[in-house]
N, CA, C and O atoms as a CHARMM CRD file, in Angstrom:
* protein
*
  164
    1    1 MET  N      0.83000  -1.20700   0.00000 PROA 1      0.00000
    2    1 MET  CA     0.00000   0.00000   0.00000 PROA 1      0.00000
    3    1 MET  C      0.86200   1.25300   0.00000 PROA 1      0.00000
    4    1 MET  O      2.03100   1.22000   0.38200 PROA 1      0.00000
    5    2 VAL  N      0.27100   2.34800  -0.43000 PROA 2      0.00000
    6    2 VAL  CA     1.01000   3.60800  -0.50200 PROA 2      0.00000
    7    2 VAL  C      1.41800   4.07000   0.88800 PROA 2      0.00000
    8    2 VAL  O      2.50600   4.61200   1.07900 PROA 2      0.00000
    9    3 ILE  N      0.53500   3.85000   1.85600 PROA 3      0.00000
   10    3 ILE  CA     0.81500   4.30300   3.22200 PROA 3      0.00000
   11    3 ILE  C      2.07000   3.61900   3.75600 PROA 3      0.00000
   12    3 ILE  O      2.90300   4.25300   4.40300 PROA 3      0.00000
   13    4 LYS  N      2.19900   2.32700   3.48200 PROA 4      0.00000
   14    4 LYS  CA     3.36800   1.61000   3.99200 PROA 4      0.00000
   15    4 LYS  C      4.64500   2.15200   3.35800 PROA 4      0.00000
   16    4 LYS  O      5.66900   2.28900   4.02800 PROA 4      0.00000
   17    5 GLN  N      4.58000   2.45800   2.06600 PROA 5      0.00000
   18    5 GLN  CA     5.75300   2.99900   1.39200 PROA 5      0.00000
   19    5 GLN  C      6.11400   4.36100   1.99100 PROA 5      0.00000
   20    5 GLN  O      7.28400   4.64300   2.25200 PROA 5      0.00000
   21    6 ASN  N      5.09700   5.20100   2.20400 PROA 6      0.00000
   22    6 ASN  CA     5.34300   6.51400   2.77700 PROA 6      0.00000
   23    6 ASN  C      5.91100   6.39900   4.18400 PROA 6      0.00000
   24    6 ASN  O      6.77900   7.18000   4.57300 PROA 6      0.00000
   25    7 THR  N      5.42000   5.42500   4.94800 PROA 7      0.00000
   26    7 THR  CA     5.92200   5.21600   6.30400 PROA 7      0.00000
   27    7 THR  C      7.39100   4.81600   6.26500 PROA 7      0.00000
   28    7 THR  O      8.18900   5.29600   7.07000 PROA 7      0.00000
   29    8 PHE  N      7.74800   3.94100   5.33200 PROA 8      0.00000
   30    8 PHE  CA     9.13000   3.51800   5.18700 PROA 8      0.00000
   31    8 PHE  C     10.01300   4.70700   4.84000 PROA 8      0.00000
   32    8 PHE  O     11.07700   4.88600   5.43300 PROA 8      0.00000
   33    9 LEU  N      9.57600   5.52300   3.87900 PROA 9      0.00000
   34    9 LEU  CA    10.34900   6.69500   3.47900 PROA 9      0.00000
   35    9 LEU  C     10.47200   7.67000   4.64200 PROA 9      0.00000
   36    9 LEU  O     11.51100   8.30400   4.82800 PROA 9      0.00000
   37   10 LEU  N      9.39700   7.78400   5.42500 PROA 10     0.00000
   38   10 LEU  CA     9.42200   8.67800   6.58100 PROA 10     0.00000
   39   10 LEU  C     10.45700   8.20600   7.59600 PROA 10     0.00000
   40   10 LEU  O     11.19600   9.01900   8.15200 PROA 10     0.00000
   41   11 HSD  N     10.51500   6.90200   7.83800 PROA 11     0.00000
   42   11 HSD  CA    11.50100   6.36200   8.77600 PROA 11     0.00000
   43   11 HSD  C     12.92100   6.61900   8.28600 PROA 11     0.00000
   44   11 HSD  O     13.80600   6.96200   9.06900 PROA 11     0.00000
   45   12 VAL  N     13.13000   6.44800   6.97600 PROA 12     0.00000
   46   12 VAL  CA    14.45600   6.71300   6.40400 PROA 12     0.00000
   47   12 VAL  C     14.82200   8.18000   6.58400 PROA 12     0.00000
   48   12 VAL  O     15.93400   8.51300   6.99300 PROA 12     0.00000
   49   13 ALA  N     13.86300   9.05300   6.26800 PROA 13     0.00000
   50   13 ALA  CA    14.10800  10.48700   6.40100 PROA 13     0.00000
   51   13 ALA  C     14.37400  10.85100   7.85700 PROA 13     0.00000
   52   13 ALA  O     15.28100  11.63200   8.14500 PROA 13     0.00000
   53   14 LEU  N     13.59800  10.29500   8.76900 PROA 14     0.00000
   54   14 LEU  CA    13.78500  10.58600  10.19000 PROA 14     0.00000
   55   14 LEU  C     15.15000  10.11200  10.67700 PROA 14     0.00000
   56   14 LEU  O     15.76600  10.75100  11.53000 PROA 14     0.00000
   57   15 SER  N     15.62000   8.99500  10.13500 PROA 15     0.00000
   58   15 SER  CA    16.93600   8.50300  10.52400 PROA 15     0.00000
   59   15 SER  C     18.01700   9.50500  10.14300 PROA 15     0.00000
   60   15 SER  O     18.92500   9.77800  10.92800 PROA 15     0.00000
   61   16 PHE  N     17.91500  10.05700   8.92200 PROA 16     0.00000
   62   16 PHE  CA    18.88000  11.06200   8.49000 PROA 16     0.00000
   63   16 PHE  C     18.75500  12.32600   9.33100 PROA 16     0.00000
   64   16 PHE  O     19.76100  12.89400   9.75500 PROA 16     0.00000
   65   17 ILE  N     17.52100  12.76700   9.57300 PROA 17     0.00000
   66   17 ILE  CA    17.29200  13.98900  10.35000 PROA 17     0.00000
   67   17 ILE  C     17.81200  13.82300  11.77600 PROA 17     0.00000
   68   17 ILE  O     18.42900  14.73500  12.32700 PROA 17     0.00000
   69   18 ASN  N     17.56100  12.65900  12.36600 PROA 18     0.00000
   70   18 ASN  CA    18.02200  12.43500  13.73800 PROA 18     0.00000
   71   18 ASN  C     19.53700  12.43100  13.81000 PROA 18     0.00000
   72   18 ASN  O     20.11100  12.98100  14.75000 PROA 18     0.00000
   73   19 ALA  N     20.19600  11.82000  12.83300 PROA 19     0.00000
   74   19 ALA  CA    21.65400  11.82000  12.79600 PROA 19     0.00000
   75   19 ALA  C     22.17300  13.24800  12.64000 PROA 19     0.00000
   76   19 ALA  O     23.16400  13.63700  13.25900 PROA 19     0.00000
   77   20 TYR  N     21.47900  14.02300  11.79600 PROA 20     0.00000
   78   20 TYR  CA    21.85500  15.41700  11.56800 PROA 20     0.00000
   79   20 TYR  C     21.66300  16.23200  12.83800 PROA 20     0.00000
   80   20 TYR  O     22.48400  17.08700  13.17100 PROA 20     0.00000
   81   21 ALA  N     20.56000  15.95500  13.54900 PROA 21     0.00000
   82   21 ALA  CA    20.26500  16.68100  14.78500 PROA 21     0.00000
   83   21 ALA  C     21.33100  16.38300  15.84100 PROA 21     0.00000
   84   21 ALA  O     21.70700  17.26300  16.61600 PROA 21     0.00000
   85   22 LEU  N     21.80900  15.15100  15.86700 PROA 22     0.00000
   86   22 LEU  CA    22.83900  14.78400  16.84200 PROA 22     0.00000
   87   22 LEU  C     24.14700  15.52400  16.55900 PROA 22     0.00000
   88   22 LEU  O     24.98900  15.66500  17.44600 PROA 22     0.00000
   89   23 SER  N     24.31300  15.99800  15.31100 PROA 23     0.00000
   90   23 SER  CA    25.51400  16.76600  15.00600 PROA 23     0.00000
   91   23 SER  C     25.38200  18.21500  15.46500 PROA 23     0.00000
   92   23 SER  O     26.33200  18.99100  15.36000 PROA 23     0.00000
   93   24 GLY  N     24.21800  18.57700  15.96900 PROA 24     0.00000
   94   24 GLY  CA    24.08400  19.91100  16.52900 PROA 24     0.00000
   95   24 GLY  C     22.96600  20.75900  15.95500 PROA 24     0.00000
   96   24 GLY  O     22.78600  21.90100  16.37800 PROA 24     0.00000
   97   25 SER  N     22.20200  20.22500  14.98900 PROA 25     0.00000
   98   25 SER  CA    21.15100  21.03700  14.38000 PROA 25     0.00000
   99   25 SER  C     19.80900  20.75600  15.05400 PROA 25     0.00000
  100   25 SER  O     18.87000  20.26900  14.42300 PROA 25     0.00000
  101   26 PHE  N     19.74000  21.06800  16.33200 PROA 26     0.00000
  102   26 PHE  CA    18.52100  20.80900  17.08500 PROA 26     0.00000
  103   26 PHE  C     17.36800  21.64600  16.55000 PROA 26     0.00000
  104   26 PHE  O     16.23000  21.18000  16.49200 PROA 26     0.00000
  105   27 PHE  N     17.66200  22.88200  16.15800 PROA 27     0.00000
  106   27 PHE  CA    16.62400  23.77700  15.66700 PROA 27     0.00000
  107   27 PHE  C     15.99100  23.22100  14.39600 PROA 27     0.00000
  108   27 PHE  O     14.76800  23.23300  14.25700 PROA 27     0.00000
  109   28 LEU  N     16.81000  22.73600  13.47500 PROA 28     0.00000
  110   28 LEU  CA    16.28300  22.14100  12.24900 PROA 28     0.00000
  111   28 LEU  C     15.44700  20.90800  12.56700 PROA 28     0.00000
  112   28 LEU  O     14.43900  20.64900  11.90900 PROA 28     0.00000
  113   29 ASN  N     15.86400  20.15200  13.57100 PROA 29     0.00000
  114   29 ASN  CA    15.11100  18.96600  13.94800 PROA 29     0.00000
  115   29 ASN  C     13.72300  19.35500  14.44500 PROA 29     0.00000
  116   29 ASN  O     12.73800  18.68400  14.13700 PROA 29     0.00000
  117   30 ARG  N     13.64700  20.43700  15.21300 PROA 30     0.00000
  118   30 ARG  CA    12.35100  20.89200  15.71800 PROA 30     0.00000
  119   30 ARG  C     11.43500  21.29700  14.56400 PROA 30     0.00000
  120   30 ARG  O     10.24100  20.99900  14.58100 PROA 30     0.00000
  121   31 ILE  N     11.99100  21.97000  13.57300 PROA 31     0.00000
  122   31 ILE  CA    11.20300  22.36300  12.39700 PROA 31     0.00000
  123   31 ILE  C     10.68000  21.11600  11.69600 PROA 31     0.00000
  124   31 ILE  O      9.51700  21.06000  11.29700 PROA 31     0.00000
  125   32 TRP  N     11.54300  20.12100  11.55100 PROA 32     0.00000
  126   32 TRP  CA    11.15100  18.88000  10.88500 PROA 32     0.00000
  127   32 TRP  C     10.03000  18.18400  11.64300 PROA 32     0.00000
  128   32 TRP  O      9.08100  17.68900  11.03500 PROA 32     0.00000
  129   33 VAL  N     10.13600  18.14500  12.97900 PROA 33     0.00000
  130   33 VAL  CA     9.10700  17.49800  13.79100 PROA 33     0.00000
  131   33 VAL  C      7.76700  18.19400  13.59800 PROA 33     0.00000
  132   33 VAL  O      6.73900  17.53200  13.46000 PROA 33     0.00000
  133   34 LYS  N      7.77200  19.53400  13.58600 PROA 34     0.00000
  134   34 LYS  CA     6.53300  20.27200  13.37300 PROA 34     0.00000
  135   34 LYS  C      5.96700  19.98700  11.98300 PROA 34     0.00000
  136   34 LYS  O      4.75600  19.83700  11.81800 PROA 34     0.00000
  137   35 TYR  N      6.84300  19.91500  10.99500 PROA 35     0.00000
  138   35 TYR  CA     6.41800  19.63000   9.62500 PROA 35     0.00000
  139   35 TYR  C      5.74500  18.25900   9.55500 PROA 35     0.00000
  140   35 TYR  O      4.69600  18.10500   8.92900 PROA 35     0.00000
  141   36 VAL  N      6.34900  17.27900  10.19200 PROA 36     0.00000
  142   36 VAL  CA     5.79400  15.92600  10.18900 PROA 36     0.00000
  143   36 VAL  C      4.44400  15.90600  10.90300 PROA 36     0.00000
  144   36 VAL  O      3.49000  15.29400  10.42300 PROA 36     0.00000
  145   37 GLU  N      4.36900  16.58300  12.06200 PROA 37     0.00000
  146   37 GLU  CA     3.11900  16.59300  12.81300 PROA 37     0.00000
  147   37 GLU  C      1.99500  17.20500  11.98900 PROA 37     0.00000
  148   37 GLU  O      0.88100  16.68000  11.96700 PROA 37     0.00000
  149   38 ILE  N      2.28200  18.31400  11.30900 PROA 38     0.00000
  150   38 ILE  CA     1.26700  18.99300  10.50800 PROA 38     0.00000
  151   38 ILE  C      0.77200  18.08900   9.37700 PROA 38     0.00000
  152   38 ILE  O     -0.41900  18.08000   9.06400 PROA 38     0.00000
  153   39 ASN  N      1.68300  17.33300   8.76800 PROA 39     0.00000
  154   39 ASN  CA     1.30500  16.52100   7.61500 PROA 39     0.00000
  155   39 ASN  C      0.69100  15.17000   8.00000 PROA 39     0.00000
  156   39 ASN  O     -0.01900  14.56400   7.19800 PROA 39     0.00000
  157   40 LEU  N      0.95800  14.70300   9.20500 PROA 40     0.00000
  158   40 LEU  CA     0.42800  13.40100   9.59700 PROA 40     0.00000
  159   40 LEU  C     -0.84000  13.51700  10.41500 PROA 40     0.00000
  160   40 LEU  O     -1.61900  12.56400  10.46500 PROA 40     0.00000
  161   41 LEU  N     -1.07900  14.65700  11.06400 PROA 41     0.00000
  162   41 LEU  CA    -2.24600  14.79700  11.93500 PROA 41     0.00000
  163   41 LEU  C     -3.37500  15.54000  11.24500 PROA 41     0.00000
  164   41 LEU  O     -4.43300  15.74400  11.84000 PROA 41     0.00000
């Protein structure tokens, strides 16, 4: 299903974002979290 594919892509994207956030971009991570919340809720 499309939802499963999107969920997989979301997990991949979150993995990259989380790794990036651990390098010090906490602010960008917060923006990403808000973006995800807006699009999923």
